[in-house]
C-alpha positions as CSV (number, residue, x, y, z in Angstrom):
1,M,102.6,138.9,57.8
2,A,99.4,137.8,60.2
3,T,100.4,138.7,63.8
4,E,99.1,136.3,66.6
5,P,96.2,137.7,68.8
6,A,96.7,139.0,71.8
7,G,95.6,138.1,75.3
8,P,93.4,135.2,76.2
9,L,92.4,134.4,72.4
10,R,96.5,133.8,72.0
11,A,96.6,131.6,75.2
12,W,93.6,129.8,74.0
13,R,95.0,128.9,70.5
14,R,98.2,127.8,71.6
15,W,96.6,125.5,73.7
16,R,93.5,124.2,71.9
17,L,94.2,124.4,68.2
18,P,96.0,121.7,66.0
19,G,99.6,121.8,65.0
20,R,100.3,124.7,67.6
21,G,102.5,122.9,69.8
22,G,101.8,123.3,73.5
23,D,100.6,120.0,75.2
24,G,99.4,118.7,71.7
25,A,95.9,118.2,73.2
26,D,94.7,118.1,69.5
27,S,97.2,115.5,68.3
28,E,96.4,111.7,68.0
29,R,98.4,111.7,71.2
30,G,95.8,114.3,72.9
31,I,92.8,112.3,71.7
32,R,94.5,108.7,72.9
33,R,95.0,110.5,76.5
34,A,91.6,111.9,76.7
35,A,89.6,109.0,75.2
36,G,91.8,106.8,77.8
37,S,90.5,109.0,80.6
38,A,86.9,108.9,79.3
39,F,87.3,105.2,79.2
40,L,88.7,104.5,82.5
41,I,86.1,106.9,84.2
42,R,83.2,105.0,82.4
43,I,84.8,101.7,83.7
44,A,85.2,103.0,87.2
45,N,81.5,103.9,87.1
46,A,80.6,100.7,86.0
47,G,82.1,98.9,88.8
48,L,81.0,101.7,91.3
49,A,77.5,101.1,90.1
50,Y,77.8,97.4,90.3
51,V,79.1,97.3,94.0
52,S,76.7,100.3,95.0
53,Q,73.7,98.3,93.7
54,I,74.7,95.2,95.9
55,L,75.1,97.2,99.2
56,M,71.9,99.3,98.6
57,A,69.7,96.0,97.8
58,R,71.3,94.6,100.8
59,W,70.7,97.5,103.0
60,M,67.3,98.3,101.9
61,G,65.6,95.0,101.1
62,T,64.0,93.9,97.9
63,F,60.8,96.0,97.9
64,E,62.4,99.2,99.0
65,Y,65.2,99.0,96.7
66,G,62.7,98.0,94.1
67,V,61.0,101.3,94.7
68,Y,63.9,103.3,94.7
69,V,65.2,102.0,91.2
70,Y,61.6,102.6,89.6
71,V,61.8,106.3,91.0
72,W,65.2,107.1,89.8
73,T,64.6,105.5,86.6
74,W,62.4,108.4,86.0
75,V,65.0,110.8,86.6
76,L,67.4,109.3,84.2
77,L,64.6,109.4,81.7
78,V,63.6,112.9,82.1
79,G,67.4,113.9,82.4
80,T,67.9,112.2,79.0
81,V,66.1,115.5,77.6
82,A,66.7,117.7,80.5
83,D,69.9,119.7,78.9
84,L,67.5,120.5,75.7
85,G,70.8,119.6,73.6
86,F,72.9,122.2,75.2
87,A,75.5,119.7,76.2
88,V,76.4,118.9,72.7
89,T,75.9,122.7,71.1
90,A,78.2,124.0,73.5
91,Q,81.2,121.7,71.9
92,R,80.0,123.3,68.7
93,F,79.8,127.0,69.4
94,I,82.4,127.5,72.0
95,P,85.4,126.7,70.0
96,R,84.1,128.4,67.2
97,Y,83.5,131.8,69.1
98,T,86.9,131.6,70.5
99,Q,88.7,130.8,67.1
100,E,86.7,134.0,66.0
101,G,87.6,136.0,68.8
102,D,84.1,136.5,70.1
103,L,85.1,136.0,73.8
104,D,81.7,138.0,74.5
105,R,79.6,135.3,73.1
106,V,81.7,132.6,75.0
107,R,80.8,134.2,78.2
108,G,77.1,134.5,77.1
109,F,76.9,130.9,75.9
110,I,78.1,129.7,79.2
111,L,75.6,131.5,81.1
112,A,72.7,130.5,78.8
113,S,73.9,127.1,78.9
114,R,72.7,127.2,82.7
115,W,69.8,129.5,82.5
116,V,67.9,128.0,79.4
117,P,68.1,124.4,80.1
118,G,67.7,125.1,84.3
119,F,64.4,126.8,83.6
120,F,63.1,124.3,81.1
121,V,63.7,121.4,83.7
122,T,62.7,123.2,86.4
123,L,59.3,123.9,84.9
124,L,59.5,120.2,83.9
125,A,59.8,119.4,87.6
126,V,57.3,121.6,88.9
127,V,54.7,119.9,86.1
128,A,55.9,116.7,87.4
129,A,55.2,117.5,90.9
130,V,51.6,118.8,90.1
131,S,50.7,115.7,88.1
132,I,51.9,113.7,91.1
133,W,49.5,115.8,93.4
134,L,46.6,115.5,90.8
135,L,47.4,111.6,90.6
136,D,47.1,111.1,94.2
137,G,45.0,108.3,95.2
138,R,45.9,106.7,91.8
139,I,49.5,106.2,92.5
140,D,50.6,103.6,95.0
141,A,51.2,105.5,98.3
142,Y,54.4,104.2,98.7
143,L,55.7,105.9,95.5
144,V,54.1,109.2,96.2
145,F,56.7,110.8,98.3
146,P,59.9,109.4,96.7
147,L,58.4,110.7,93.2
148,Y,58.1,114.2,94.8
149,L,62.0,114.1,95.9
150,A,62.6,112.7,92.3
151,C,61.2,116.1,91.2
152,L,63.6,117.8,93.5
153,A,66.7,115.9,91.8
154,L,65.8,117.1,88.2
155,P,67.1,120.7,88.2
156,P,70.8,119.8,89.4
157,Y,70.6,116.5,87.2
158,G,69.9,118.5,84.1
159,L,72.4,121.2,85.0
160,T,75.1,118.9,85.4
161,G,74.2,117.4,81.8
162,A,74.4,120.8,80.4
163,Q,77.9,122.0,82.0
164,D,79.4,118.6,80.8
165,G,79.3,120.0,77.3
166,V,81.0,123.3,78.4
167,A,83.7,121.4,80.2
168,R,84.2,119.3,77.2
169,A,84.3,122.2,74.9
170,F,87.2,123.5,76.8
171,G,88.9,120.2,76.8
172,W,88.3,119.5,80.4
173,I,87.3,115.7,80.1
174,N,87.8,114.8,83.6
175,L,85.7,117.9,85.0
176,A,83.1,116.8,82.5
177,L,82.8,113.1,83.6
178,V,84.1,112.8,87.1
179,P,81.3,114.7,88.7
180,P,78.3,112.7,87.2
181,F,80.1,109.4,86.8
182,I,82.2,109.0,89.9
183,L,81.5,112.0,92.5
184,R,77.8,111.6,92.6
185,P,77.5,107.6,93.0
186,L,80.6,108.1,95.3
187,L,78.3,110.6,97.5
188,L,75.1,108.7,97.3
189,L,77.1,105.8,98.6
190,A,78.9,107.6,101.3
191,I,75.5,108.9,102.7
192,M,73.6,105.8,102.6
193,L,76.7,104.3,104.5
194,G,76.4,107.2,107.1
195,L,72.8,106.5,107.7
196,F,73.5,102.7,107.8
197,A,76.2,103.4,110.4
198,A,74.0,105.7,112.5
199,G,71.3,102.9,112.4
200,L,68.5,104.9,110.7
201,P,66.1,103.2,108.7
202,L,67.1,102.5,105.1
203,D,64.1,102.8,102.7
204,A,63.3,104.2,99.3
205,T,62.5,107.4,100.9
206,A,65.9,107.8,102.6
207,A,67.9,106.4,99.3
208,M,66.2,109.4,97.3
209,W,66.9,112.0,100.1
210,A,70.5,110.5,99.6
211,A,70.3,110.8,95.7
212,V,68.8,114.6,95.8
213,A,71.6,115.6,98.5
214,A,74.4,114.0,96.0
215,T,73.0,115.3,92.9
216,W,72.9,118.9,94.3
217,L,76.2,118.9,95.6
218,T,77.8,117.4,92.4
219,S,76.1,120.3,90.3
220,I,77.0,122.9,92.7
221,G,80.7,121.7,92.9
222,Q,81.1,121.3,89.1
223,I,79.7,124.8,88.2
224,A,82.2,126.0,91.0
225,I,85.3,124.6,89.6
226,L,84.3,125.2,86.0
227,D,83.8,129.0,86.7
228,R,87.1,129.2,88.6
229,R,88.8,127.4,85.5
230,V,87.0,129.5,83.0
231,G,87.9,132.8,84.9
232,A,91.5,131.8,84.8
233,R,91.1,131.2,80.8
234,L,89.2,134.2,79.9
235,E,89.3,137.9,81.0
236,S,86.0,138.9,82.3
237,G,84.0,141.1,80.3
238,P,80.5,141.7,78.8
239,R,78.2,139.1,77.3
240,R,76.6,138.7,74.1
241,Y,73.8,136.4,73.0
242,A,72.4,134.5,70.2
243,H,69.5,133.1,72.2
244,R,67.4,131.7,68.9
245,L,70.6,130.3,67.0
246,W,71.5,128.6,70.0
247,V,68.1,127.0,70.9
248,V,67.5,126.3,67.1
249,S,70.7,124.5,66.8
250,A,70.0,122.5,70.3
251,L,66.4,121.1,69.4
252,P,67.3,118.6,66.6
253,I,70.1,117.3,68.9
254,L,67.4,116.8,71.6
255,F,65.0,114.9,69.1
256,A,68.3,112.8,67.9
257,N,68.9,111.9,71.8
258,I,65.2,111.2,72.2
259,F,65.4,108.7,69.1
260,Q,68.6,107.3,70.5
261,F,67.0,106.6,73.6
262,M,64.1,105.0,72.0
263,L,66.3,102.7,70.0
264,S,68.0,101.4,73.0
265,Y,64.8,100.1,74.7
266,V,62.5,99.4,71.9
267,G,63.8,95.7,72.0
268,V,63.1,95.3,75.6
269,I,59.6,96.7,75.4
270,L,58.5,94.6,72.6
271,L,60.1,91.5,73.9
272,Q,57.7,92.3,76.9
273,A,54.9,92.4,74.9
274,Y,55.3,89.3,72.6
275,R,57.6,87.1,74.7
276,S,58.3,85.9,78.2
277,P,60.2,87.6,80.8
278,T,62.9,85.0,80.3
279,D,63.5,86.4,77.1
280,V,63.3,90.1,78.4
281,A,66.0,89.1,81.1
282,I,68.2,87.4,78.7
283,F,68.4,90.2,76.3
284,Y,68.9,92.5,78.9
285,A,71.9,90.6,80.3
286,A,73.5,90.3,76.9
287,T,73.0,94.0,76.1
288,K,74.4,95.0,79.7
289,V,77.9,92.9,79.3
290,T,78.3,94.3,75.7
291,A,77.7,97.7,76.9
292,I,81.3,97.6,78.1
293,V,82.4,97.4,74.3
294,S,80.2,100.6,73.6
295,M,82.4,102.6,76.2
296,V,85.1,103.1,73.7
297,Y,82.7,104.7,71.4
298,F,81.8,107.1,74.2
299,A,85.5,107.7,75.3
300,V,86.7,108.7,71.7
301,S,83.4,110.7,71.1
302,A,83.7,112.6,74.4
303,S,87.3,113.5,73.7
304,A,87.0,114.2,69.8
305,T,83.6,116.1,69.7
306,H,84.7,119.7,70.4
307,R,87.8,119.2,68.2
308,F,85.8,118.9,65.2
309,A,84.5,122.4,65.9
310,A,88.1,123.9,66.4
311,F,89.2,122.7,63.0
312,E,86.0,124.0,61.1
313,A,86.1,127.1,62.9
314,A,90.0,127.7,61.7
315,G,88.8,126.5,58.2
316,D,91.3,123.5,58.0
317,R,89.4,121.0,55.9
318,P,92.4,118.9,55.4
319,G,93.3,118.8,59.0
320,L,89.6,118.2,59.7
321,A,89.7,115.1,57.3
322,A,92.9,113.7,58.8
323,F,91.5,114.2,62.3
324,Y,88.6,112.3,61.7
325,A,90.6,109.7,60.2
326,G,92.7,109.3,63.6
327,S,89.3,109.5,65.6
328,I,88.3,106.3,63.6
329,R,91.3,104.7,64.1
330,W,91.2,105.1,67.9
331,M,87.6,104.1,68.1
332,F,87.4,101.1,65.7
333,W,90.6,99.0,66.8
334,P,90.3,99.5,70.6
335,T,86.3,98.7,69.8
336,V,87.5,95.4,68.2
337,L,90.0,94.7,70.6
338,V,87.7,94.9,73.6
339,G,84.6,93.3,72.0
340,T,87.1,90.2,71.4
341,V,87.8,90.0,75.2
342,I,84.4,90.4,76.1
343,L,83.0,87.5,73.6
344,A,86.0,85.3,74.8
345,F,84.8,85.7,78.3
346,G,81.1,85.9,77.4
347,K,79.8,82.6,79.0
348,P,81.6,83.1,82.2
349,L,80.3,86.9,82.3
350,L,76.6,85.8,81.5
351,W,76.9,82.9,84.1
352,L,77.4,85.4,86.9
353,F,73.8,86.5,86.0
354,G,72.7,82.7,86.4
355,A,73.3,79.8,84.5
356,E,70.2,80.3,82.5
357,F,71.6,83.5,81.1
358,M,74.4,81.8,79.1
359,A,71.6,81.3,76.5
360,G,72.2,84.7,75.5
361,Y,75.7,84.0,74.3
362,W,75.3,84.2,70.6
363,L,73.1,87.2,71.3
364,M,76.5,89.1,72.2
365,W,78.1,88.2,68.7
366,V,75.2,89.8,67.1
367,L,75.4,92.9,69.4
368,V,79.0,93.3,69.3
369,A,79.0,93.1,65.6
370,G,76.8,96.2,65.3
371,L,79.0,98.1,67.7
372,A,82.1,97.4,65.9
373,L,80.3,98.4,62.6
374,R,79.4,101.7,64.2
375,A,83.1,102.2,65.4
376,A,84.0,101.7,61.7
377,I,82.8,105.1,60.6
378,G,84.0,107.0,63.8
379,P,81.8,109.5,65.9
380,G,79.8,110.6,62.8
381,E,76.9,111.5,64.9
382,Q,79.1,114.2,66.7
383,F,80.9,115.4,63.4
384,L,77.5,116.1,61.9
385,N,76.2,118.1,64.8
386,M,79.4,120.1,65.2
387,M,79.3,120.8,61.2
388,G,75.8,122.2,61.9
389,R,74.0,119.3,60.3
390,Q,71.8,118.6,63.5
391,R,68.8,118.5,61.5
392,L,70.0,115.6,59.3
393,C,71.5,113.8,62.2
394,A,68.2,113.9,64.1
395,A,66.4,112.6,60.8
396,I,69.0,109.8,60.5
397,Y,68.2,108.5,63.9
398,A,64.5,108.8,63.2
399,A,64.7,106.4,60.1
400,A,66.9,104.1,62.2
401,F,64.3,104.0,65.0
402,A,61.6,103.3,62.6
403,F,63.5,100.5,60.8
404,N,64.5,99.1,64.3
405,L,60.6,99.3,65.4
406,A,59.7,97.6,62.1
407,L,62.2,94.8,62.4
408,C,61.3,94.1,65.9
409,L,57.6,93.8,65.1
410,A,58.6,91.6,62.2
411,L,61.3,89.2,64.1
412,V,60.5,89.5,67.9
413,P,57.2,87.4,67.8
414,G,59.0,84.4,66.3
415,W,62.7,84.7,67.1
416,G,62.4,86.4,70.7
417,A,65.5,87.8,72.0
418,M,67.6,86.9,68.8
419,G,65.1,88.9,66.6
420,A,65.5,92.1,69.0
421,A,69.4,91.6,68.7
422,V,69.2,91.2,64.7
423,A,66.8,94.2,64.8
424,A,69.3,96.3,66.7
425,T,72.4,95.6,64.7
426,A,70.3,96.0,61.5
427,S,69.3,99.4,62.7
428,I,73.0,100.2,63.5
429,A,73.9,99.1,60.0
430,L,71.4,101.7,58.2
431,E,72.4,104.4,60.6
432,S,75.9,103.7,59.8
433,L,75.3,103.9,56.0
434,L,73.3,107.0,56.2
435,I,75.6,108.8,58.3
436,F,78.6,107.7,55.8
437,L,76.7,108.7,52.8
438,A,75.7,112.3,54.6
439,I,79.4,113.0,55.5
440,R,80.9,112.0,51.9
441,Q,77.9,114.0,50.3
442,N,78.2,117.0,52.6
443,F,81.9,117.0,53.4
444,A,83.6,115.0,50.7
445,I,85.0,112.7,53.5
446,R,84.9,108.9,53.4
447,A,84.0,108.2,56.9
448,F,85.1,104.5,57.0
449,I,88.2,102.7,58.6
450,G,90.9,102.7,56.3
451,L,89.2,105.6,54.1
452,A,88.6,108.3,56.2
453,G,90.8,111.4,55.4
454,A,90.4,110.7,51.4
455,T,88.9,113.8,49.9
456,R,87.4,114.3,46.5
457,G,89.3,117.2,44.5
């Protein structure tokens, strides 16, 4: 009769693995609770961002606020790749090593998830700063110093992204999401409010100083809390590394993230090239309103990803298939519900942007249909990444991006914003089909609402 492992591994298994009792973190009750927390955090973030943008725009004025938004957008763009894919990779390897009892590699991965992306993003920040210096005179003078400050924000921004994945791998969804989505914007707003109350000038430079301070404080605080929690969960001991395996596994995820990002913006870019700014504004407003629906996908994915790796490490394929089926249910039906509510109030929500934006109402129907279709196959991207098929996942996103680009080139010149919306939903349909086929072929799981969990003999 097999005996229960002793020490920290036993405590981990009781807390982490399916069917072991405890708090039921890996049951459907657990995924509902974690997904609900993630969804509420994103909703709170959206509300906080909306209020913050209004206040900062009023305090700074249109011009200075526009400079700040432009500069901070560069931080967001670079931040998309700053973690080098380690945020997702953490959710694959930490549960696997823990299941195997290889706690030395768990400790090694946690440290590597900081210094590998940290070295990369610091080098990137130095290169960016040198580029700004070399381009001095070609860049508008009012942008130069705020751009230098943006370089200071890049290292902690990248580290926060990487530690997000480590926290999720331990099931600490609040520690993963609250720092970047709640704490950082709150700190930024508090610093700006302090400057405003002190009567100091509020311009783009002041806002960037506030953003740099908020980003560093958030990153340091998150790492400190994470270290304390990990120390309570794992005994101190030696570290072992598998740098080549971790980097090779992370790079396809990095490329997939890049293709995902490009998918999100290709419609806007081509609308700007072929149509009027009005079309761009209407399409952008429609996508921002329907983005609330996509928060369900984010919430369930954030709470389910590391659990796929735990099932795989335990060798429990029937449990894996059943858990995947549950994740689809908790992604699809709430997506339909939220999408229905958004469409029911679509016209008033668009009217808040201005009466002319109500022309984007039918775009919302097309965009919501695509989000519902993506939800119907569940967190397939995360599933493939956790199962070691990250290259296949990156290839699927590359194909979806190429398809979206081709459709936008064909439809946007004649159909405008509706062409961009149709192209976005059609590319989601192709992406979903390819993920469905990949999961069925490689894992004998039919990843679709009502079908998931059924396996071949």
